[in-house]
C-alpha positions in Angstrom: 0.0 0.0 0.0 1.2 3.5 -0.8 1.9 5.8 2.1 -1.1 7.9 3.1 -3.1 6.6 0.2 -5.8 4.0 -0.4 -4.7 0.9 -2.3 -4.0 1.3 -6.0 -7.1 0.6 -8.2 -7.6 -2.6 -10.1 -9.8 -3.2 -13.0 -12.8 -5.4 -12.4 -15.4 -6.7 -14.8 -18.9 -8.0 -14.1 -19.0 -11.2 -16.3 -22.8 -11.3 -16.2 -23.2 -7.8 -17.5 -20.3 -7.9 -20.0 -21.5 -8.5 -23.6 -18.1 -8.6 -25.2 -18.2 -5.4 -27.2 -14.4 -5.1 -26.8 -14.2 -1.4 -26.5 -12.2 -1.7 -23.3 -9.8 -4.0 -25.0 -9.2 -1.5 -27.8 -9.0 1.4 -25.4 -6.6 -0.2 -22.9 -4.6 -3.1 -24.4 -1.9 -2.5 -21.8 -4.0 -4.2 -19.2 -7.0 -5.7 -21.0 -6.7 -8.7 -23.2 -9.2 -10.9 -25.1 -10.2 -14.4 -24.5 -11.0 -16.8 -27.4 -14.7 -15.7 -27.3 -13.9 -12.0 -27.4 -14.5 -11.2 -23.8 -12.0 -9.1 -21.7 -9.3 -10.7 -19.7 -8.0 -8.3 -17.1 -4.5 -8.0 -15.7 -4.5 -8.9 -12.0 -2.1 -6.1 -11.3 -3.0 -2.7 -9.9 -3.3 0.0 -12.5 0.0 2.0 -12.5 -0.4 5.7 -11.8 0.8 6.6 -15.3 -2.0 4.5 -16.9 -4.9 5.7 -14.7 -6.3 8.0 -17.4 -6.3 5.1 -19.9 -8.1 2.9 -17.4 -10.7 5.6 -16.7 -11.3 6.0 -20.4 -11.8 2.2 -20.9 -14.3 2.2 -18.0 -16.2 5.1 -19.5 -16.4 3.4 -22.9 -18.1 0.3 -21.6 -21.6 0.5 -23.1 -23.1 -1.8 -20.4 -21.1 -0.5 -17.4 -19.6 -3.9 -16.8 -16.1 -2.5 -16.3 -15.1 -0.6 -13.2 -12.1 0.3 -11.1 -12.0 -1.0 -7.5 -9.7 -0.1 -4.7 -9.4 -3.4 -2.8 
């Protein structure tokens, strides 16, 4: 954990809500891959500070709101 901060955010996907549109994959390939059926596979690592804007954009692009950032 970083000093005086909450834990670094991680990407999370709701597999029930996700429809596999792939916008998150296109927007944030650094941390979002694709499984054989076209659904996102997320990196288990926290989002590095220099990539937070990219992660926020990927979350915002999800048309079904299945992608989010969680601080756990």
